[in-house]
C-alpha positions as CSV (number, residue, x, y, z in Angstrom):
1,M,0.0,0.0,0.0
2,L,1.2,3.4,-0.9
3,N,-0.3,6.3,1.1
4,S,0.6,8.8,-1.6
5,E,-2.6,10.8,-1.1
6,L,-0.9,12.4,2.0
7,V,1.8,14.1,-0.2
8,H,-0.5,16.9,-1.2
9,E,-1.6,17.5,2.4
10,L,1.9,17.6,3.7
11,Q,3.2,19.9,0.9
12,A,0.3,22.2,1.3
13,D,1.3,23.2,4.9
14,T,3.9,25.9,4.2
15,L,5.6,28.7,6.1
16,A,5.9,30.5,2.7
17,P,5.1,29.2,-0.8
18,G,7.4,26.3,-1.5
19,F,8.7,26.1,2.1
20,V,7.1,23.0,3.7
21,R,6.6,22.9,7.4
22,P,7.4,19.8,9.5
23,A,4.2,18.0,10.4
24,W,5.3,17.9,14.0
25,E,2.0,16.7,15.4
26,D,1.5,13.5,13.2
27,Y,3.3,12.5,10.0
28,C,6.8,13.6,11.0
29,F,10.2,11.9,11.4
30,A,10.4,13.2,14.9
31,N,7.6,10.8,15.9
32,V,9.4,7.7,14.8
33,P,11.1,7.1,18.2
34,D,7.8,7.3,20.1
35,T,6.5,4.8,17.5
36,I,9.3,2.4,18.3
37,L,8.5,2.8,22.0
38,S,4.8,2.1,21.5
39,L,5.6,-1.0,19.4
40,F,7.5,-2.5,22.3
41,G,4.8,-1.6,24.7
42,N,6.5,1.3,26.4
43,E,4.9,4.7,27.2
44,A,5.0,6.9,24.2
45,A,3.7,10.5,24.0
46,Q,3.4,11.0,20.2
47,P,3.7,8.0,17.9
48,L,3.0,8.1,14.2
49,P,-0.7,7.7,13.2
50,E,-1.9,4.1,12.9
51,K,-2.3,4.6,9.2
52,V,1.4,4.0,8.6
53,F,0.8,0.4,9.6
54,N,-2.4,-0.2,7.7
55,G,-2.5,-3.9,6.7
56,V,0.7,-4.7,8.6
57,A,0.5,-6.7,11.8
58,T,2.7,-5.2,14.5
59,D,2.5,-7.9,17.1
60,V,6.2,-8.7,16.8
61,K,9.2,-9.5,19.0
62,H,11.8,-7.7,17.0
63,I,12.1,-4.5,15.0
64,A,14.7,-3.9,12.3
65,V,15.2,-0.3,11.1
66,I,17.0,0.4,7.8
67,F,17.9,4.1,8.0
68,V,19.0,5.3,4.6
69,D,20.5,8.8,5.0
70,G,19.4,11.1,2.2
71,L,16.6,9.1,0.6
72,G,13.8,11.5,-0.2
73,W,10.2,10.6,-1.1
74,N,10.7,11.8,-4.7
75,H,13.9,9.6,-5.0
76,F,12.0,6.6,-3.7
77,Q,9.1,7.2,-6.1
78,R,11.4,7.6,-9.1
79,I,13.4,4.5,-8.5
80,R,11.1,2.0,-6.8
81,H,10.0,0.3,-9.9
82,Q,13.6,-0.7,-10.7
83,H,14.0,-2.7,-7.5
84,P,12.0,-5.7,-6.4
85,F,12.7,-5.0,-2.7
86,L,11.1,-1.5,-2.9
87,M,8.1,-2.8,-4.9
88,Q,7.6,-5.6,-2.3
89,L,7.4,-2.9,0.4
90,V,4.8,-1.1,-1.6
91,E,2.7,-4.1,-2.6
92,H,3.0,-6.2,0.6
93,G,3.7,-3.6,3.3
94,T,2.7,0.1,3.7
95,V,4.8,3.0,2.5
96,T,3.8,6.5,3.8
97,P,5.3,9.9,3.2
98,L,6.4,11.8,6.3
99,T,8.0,15.2,6.7
100,S,11.5,15.5,8.0
101,I,12.2,17.8,10.9
102,Y,13.6,21.3,10.6
103,P,16.4,21.5,9.9
104,T,16.6,18.7,7.3
105,E,20.1,18.0,8.4
106,T,21.5,14.6,9.6
107,A,23.0,16.1,12.7
108,A,19.6,17.3,14.0
109,A,17.7,14.2,12.7
110,V,20.1,11.7,14.2
111,S,19.9,13.5,17.5
112,T,16.1,13.2,17.3
113,I,16.1,9.5,16.3
114,H,18.4,8.6,19.3
115,T,16.5,10.7,21.9
116,G,12.9,11.2,20.7
117,C,13.4,14.9,21.2
118,Q,12.7,17.7,18.7
119,P,15.6,20.1,17.9
120,S,13.8,22.7,20.0
121,N,14.5,20.4,23.0
122,H,17.8,18.7,22.3
123,G,19.4,21.8,20.8
124,V,21.4,20.3,17.9
125,L,20.3,22.7,15.2
126,G,22.6,21.6,12.4
127,W,26.0,20.3,11.6
128,N,27.8,23.5,12.8
129,A,27.3,24.9,16.3
130,Y,29.0,27.4,18.5
131,I,29.5,26.1,22.1
132,E,31.8,28.1,24.3
133,A,32.2,25.2,26.8
134,L,33.6,23.1,23.9
135,G,36.0,25.8,22.6
136,G,33.7,27.6,20.2
137,H,33.0,26.2,16.7
138,V,31.9,22.5,16.8
139,Q,31.0,20.2,14.0
140,T,28.4,18.2,15.9
141,L,28.2,14.6,14.7
142,P,31.9,14.0,14.2
143,F,32.5,16.0,17.4
144,V,35.4,18.0,15.9
145,N,36.3,21.6,15.6
146,G,36.2,23.8,12.5
147,N,39.6,22.3,11.4
148,W,38.3,18.7,11.7
149,E,40.4,18.1,14.8
150,P,38.8,15.8,17.3
151,L,37.8,17.8,20.3
152,E,39.4,15.3,22.7
153,K,42.8,16.1,21.0
154,V,42.6,19.8,21.3
155,H,40.7,20.2,24.7
156,D,41.1,18.4,28.0
157,N,38.1,16.0,28.5
158,P,35.5,17.7,26.3
159,D,32.1,16.8,27.6
160,P,29.6,15.8,24.9
161,A,26.8,16.5,27.3
162,K,27.6,20.2,26.6
163,L,26.3,19.5,23.1
164,I,23.4,17.2,23.8
165,N,22.2,15.8,27.2
166,E,18.9,14.1,26.5
167,Q,18.1,10.5,27.7
168,P,18.7,8.1,24.9
169,L,15.8,6.1,23.5
170,Y,17.6,2.9,24.3
171,E,17.4,3.5,28.1
172,R,13.6,3.6,27.8
173,L,13.0,0.6,25.6
174,D,12.0,-2.8,27.0
175,A,14.2,-4.4,24.4
176,Q,17.8,-5.1,23.6
177,S,19.0,-2.3,21.4
178,V,21.7,-2.7,18.8
179,L,23.1,0.1,16.6
180,I,24.7,-1.2,13.4
181,Q,26.7,1.8,12.1
182,P,29.9,2.5,10.2
183,N,33.0,1.4,12.1
184,E,34.3,4.9,12.5
185,F,31.4,5.8,14.8
186,E,32.6,3.6,17.6
187,D,35.1,6.1,19.2
188,N,33.0,9.2,18.5
189,L,32.2,11.0,21.8
190,Y,28.9,12.3,20.3
191,D,27.8,8.7,19.6
192,Q,28.9,7.5,23.0
193,Q,26.7,10.1,24.5
194,V,23.5,9.4,22.5
195,K,23.8,5.6,22.2
196,Q,23.9,4.8,26.0
197,G,21.8,1.7,26.6
198,A,22.6,0.2,23.2
199,E,25.3,-2.1,21.9
200,F,27.4,-0.8,19.0
201,V,28.1,-3.1,16.0
202,G,30.3,-1.7,13.3
203,H,30.2,-2.3,9.5
204,R,32.6,-1.6,6.7
205,N,30.1,-1.8,3.8
206,I,26.4,-2.4,2.9
207,P,26.4,-6.2,2.5
208,Q,28.2,-6.5,5.9
209,A,25.7,-4.2,7.5
210,A,22.8,-6.3,6.1
211,Y,24.4,-9.5,7.3
212,R,25.0,-8.1,10.7
213,V,21.3,-7.1,11.1
214,R,20.4,-10.7,10.3
215,E,23.1,-12.1,12.7
216,Q,21.8,-9.9,15.5
217,L,18.2,-11.0,15.0
218,E,18.9,-14.7,14.7
219,N,21.1,-14.6,17.9
220,A,18.6,-12.6,19.9
221,D,17.2,-14.3,23.0
222,E,15.0,-11.4,24.0
223,P,13.0,-8.6,22.1
224,T,15.5,-6.7,20.0
225,Y,15.5,-3.3,18.3
226,C,18.1,-3.3,15.6
227,H,18.9,0.1,14.0
228,C,21.1,0.0,10.9
229,Y,22.4,3.3,9.6
230,L,23.6,3.6,5.9
231,P,25.2,6.9,4.9
232,T,26.1,6.2,1.3
233,V,23.1,7.6,-0.6
234,D,23.6,10.9,1.1
235,A,27.4,10.9,0.4
236,L,26.8,10.3,-3.4
237,S,24.0,12.9,-3.5
238,H,26.4,15.5,-2.2
239,E,29.1,14.5,-4.7
240,K,27.2,13.7,-7.8
241,G,23.6,14.9,-7.2
242,A,20.5,13.4,-5.9
243,A,19.3,12.4,-9.4
244,H,22.6,11.1,-10.7
245,P,22.8,7.5,-12.0
246,E,25.6,6.7,-9.6
247,T,23.5,7.8,-6.6
248,D,20.7,5.6,-8.0
249,A,23.2,2.8,-8.2
250,Q,24.1,3.2,-4.6
251,L,20.4,2.9,-3.6
252,G,20.2,-0.1,-5.8
253,A,23.1,-1.7,-4.0
254,I,21.3,-1.1,-0.6
255,C,18.1,-2.7,-1.9
256,T,20.0,-5.8,-3.3
257,A,22.0,-6.3,-0.1
258,I,19.0,-6.0,2.2
259,Q,16.9,-8.4,0.2
260,R,19.7,-10.9,-0.3
261,E,21.5,-10.9,3.0
262,L,18.6,-10.0,5.3
263,V,15.1,-10.8,3.9
264,E,15.9,-13.9,1.9
265,K,18.3,-15.5,4.4
266,L,16.7,-14.7,7.7
267,D,15.6,-17.7,9.7
268,P,11.9,-18.1,8.8
269,A,11.0,-18.6,12.5
270,V,12.7,-15.2,13.3
271,A,11.1,-13.6,10.3
272,E,7.6,-14.4,11.7
273,E,8.5,-12.3,14.7
274,T,10.2,-9.3,13.0
275,L,8.9,-6.0,11.6
276,L,11.1,-4.3,9.0
277,L,11.0,-0.5,8.8
278,L,12.7,1.6,6.1
279,L,13.1,5.3,6.7
280,A,15.2,8.3,5.9
281,D,16.1,11.6,7.5
282,H,15.7,13.9,4.5
283,G,15.9,14.2,0.8
284,E,18.2,16.4,-1.2
285,V,18.1,19.1,-3.9
286,D,20.6,19.6,-6.6
287,S,22.4,22.9,-7.3
288,T,24.3,24.5,-10.2
289,S,27.4,26.7,-10.2
290,K,25.0,29.7,-10.4
291,T,23.1,28.7,-7.3
292,R,26.2,28.2,-5.0
293,I,27.4,31.4,-3.3
294,D,30.5,32.0,-1.3
295,L,29.6,33.7,2.0
296,D,32.9,35.5,2.2
297,E,31.9,37.6,-0.8
298,L,28.9,39.1,1.1
299,E,31.0,41.4,3.4
300,I,28.8,40.6,6.4
301,E,31.6,40.0,8.9
302,P,31.4,43.5,10.5
303,H,27.8,42.8,11.5
304,I,28.3,39.3,13.0
305,K,28.6,38.6,16.7
306,R,32.1,38.1,18.2
307,D,33.4,35.2,20.3
308,A,35.3,35.6,23.5
309,S,38.5,36.3,21.6
310,G,36.9,38.9,19.4
311,K,36.7,36.8,16.3
312,P,33.4,36.8,14.3
313,I,31.3,33.7,14.8
314,P,30.7,32.3,11.3
315,A,27.5,31.0,9.9
316,L,26.2,28.0,11.8
317,G,23.8,25.3,10.9
318,G,24.6,24.4,7.3
319,P,24.5,25.6,3.7
320,R,20.7,25.4,3.4
321,N,20.1,26.2,7.1
322,L,22.2,29.3,7.5
323,Q,22.1,30.6,11.1
324,F,23.6,34.0,12.0
325,H,24.2,35.7,15.3
326,A,24.3,39.5,14.9
327,R,26.3,42.1,16.8
328,D,24.2,44.3,19.0
329,G,22.5,46.9,16.9
330,H,23.5,45.3,13.6
331,R,20.7,42.8,13.0
332,S,18.7,45.0,10.6
333,T,21.8,45.8,8.5
334,L,22.9,42.1,8.5
335,Q,19.4,41.1,7.3
336,T,19.5,43.6,4.5
337,K,22.9,42.4,3.4
338,L,21.9,38.7,3.5
339,E,18.7,39.4,1.5
340,Q,20.6,41.3,-1.1
341,G,23.7,39.1,-1.3
342,L,21.7,35.8,-1.4
343,A,18.9,37.1,-3.7
344,P,19.9,34.6,-6.5
345,L,18.8,31.8,-4.1
346,S,15.3,33.3,-3.4
347,P,15.8,32.8,0.3
348,L,13.3,32.9,3.2
349,V,14.8,35.1,5.9
350,L,13.4,34.6,9.4
351,T,14.1,36.5,12.6
352,R,14.6,34.8,16.0
353,E,11.2,36.0,17.1
354,T,9.5,34.4,14.0
355,I,11.4,31.2,14.4
356,I,10.2,30.7,18.0
357,E,6.6,31.9,17.3
358,E,6.3,29.5,14.3
359,G,7.7,26.6,16.2
360,L,10.1,25.9,13.3
361,F,12.5,23.8,15.2
362,G,9.7,22.0,17.1
363,T,6.4,22.6,18.8
364,R,7.2,21.4,22.3
365,Q,8.3,23.7,25.1
366,P,11.7,25.0,24.0
367,S,14.7,24.2,26.2
368,E,17.1,26.7,27.6
369,R,19.8,25.1,25.4
370,F,17.7,25.8,22.3
371,L,17.0,29.4,23.3
372,Q,20.7,30.0,23.8
373,R,21.5,28.6,20.3
374,C,18.6,29.9,18.4
375,P,19.9,32.4,15.8
376,D,19.1,36.0,15.4
377,L,18.6,35.4,11.7
378,L,17.9,32.2,9.8
379,V,18.3,32.0,6.0
380,V,16.6,29.1,4.1
381,P,17.4,29.2,0.4
382,R,14.7,28.2,-2.0
383,D,17.4,27.3,-4.6
384,G,21.0,26.2,-4.2
385,F,23.0,27.0,-1.1
386,A,25.6,29.3,0.4
387,W,28.7,28.5,2.4
388,Y,32.4,29.2,2.7
389,D,34.9,28.0,0.1
390,D,36.1,25.1,2.2
391,G,35.1,22.3,-0.2
392,H,31.4,22.7,0.1
393,L,31.1,24.9,-3.0
394,S,32.0,21.9,-5.2
395,K,29.1,19.8,-3.9
396,I,26.0,19.4,-6.0
397,G,23.3,17.8,-3.8
398,M,22.5,19.6,-0.6
399,H,19.9,19.6,2.2
400,G,18.9,21.4,5.3
401,G,16.0,23.6,4.0
402,M,12.3,23.3,3.4
403,H,12.0,22.3,-0.3
404,P,9.5,19.5,-0.8
405,D,12.3,17.3,-2.2
406,E,14.3,17.5,1.0
407,M,11.4,17.7,3.4
408,L,9.4,14.7,2.3
409,I,10.7,11.2,3.1
410,P,9.4,7.6,2.9
411,F,8.5,5.5,5.9
412,A,7.9,1.8,5.0
413,A,6.7,-1.0,7.2
414,A,6.4,-4.7,6.4
415,R,6.5,-8.0,8.2
416,M,9.6,-9.9,7.4
417,D,7.8,-13.2,6.9
418,T,5.4,-11.5,4.5
419,L,8.3,-10.4,2.4
420,Q,9.8,-13.9,2.5
421,N,6.5,-15.5,1.4
422,V,6.3,-13.1,-1.6
423,R,9.8,-14.3,-2.6
424,G,8.7,-17.9,-2.2
């Protein structure tokens, strides 16, 4: 079943024409963690609507999540007929469009999936943050500074709780939790902070990841939540573009590996007790050389807030989620310069007051951490992106904003035994 009729409804709720709001109250990525809690019988404040499981029995012992970073709804729709695994999800499971959160950035979304909190609670508002207690500029997920130096190598005992300090989902689940993630995540202090209560299992490539999901399920002697994170579609979208054949090939490799190494080979007795979920955090939009702007050319530095050493605090967030902190008395001038300099991108420019009033980063009571980090001005490009000439300006695909292609994502649910019976 394909709940495609929801697409128009989700796209119609806009902050401005073409800028889709997160559907915080129902069909939103932020409600996936509460859905997991509810499926295991734990208390859950805001799970997804029951419609996402129409025709899919959810009385299971195990849940396996395949998290494909960067897979937008439009990408799923365009390529699903090419892959039997995706068509089986449509024909013998239920696939529903959701909105991402704001920002449509992995750093914010991963923080939400691990904690069940909206960005307005957990305070991770994008890839780039400014946190004085961690030395200033922090790239959040890799937990490094602006020069890609691990914070533990440049500071004594940096505390990841200064970045995010919410209770992980895995400490609340009545289930064994296993995170199957790229090997390099194991020693990351951010990951150690948000994965408390879960076991880490590394993988080097997609087939190994699929195999290790199967291995964990077959060896489980208690209810198990197995979360498998795959970053390669996002990586290829940045490099080649979301609509590039090489990016499509990467998604095809994921489909083949999941079907061959997980669905087809899983012990049938375990398959009868397992629910498979496929989801993503955001889609991507492609840019051209004319819609990529170097922020250094805008001459906005005199109007930006200074850090403790007197240096301007650069743009935070990301290239389609541009967050600026203004010097006292300079916000109006900074806004004018941003609107003029970024005019080729047809941006939406929001003040701090509008951000909070509209609940853009979440509709729950905002935390003090969020209020400290909320920018004075937020720029969300309609087209392309803007950043510094540090390698980003050679990228093609990008995300972080509110375009329908990056905001709408698929959520698929199917019983593993049903998928095996189709194959048989």
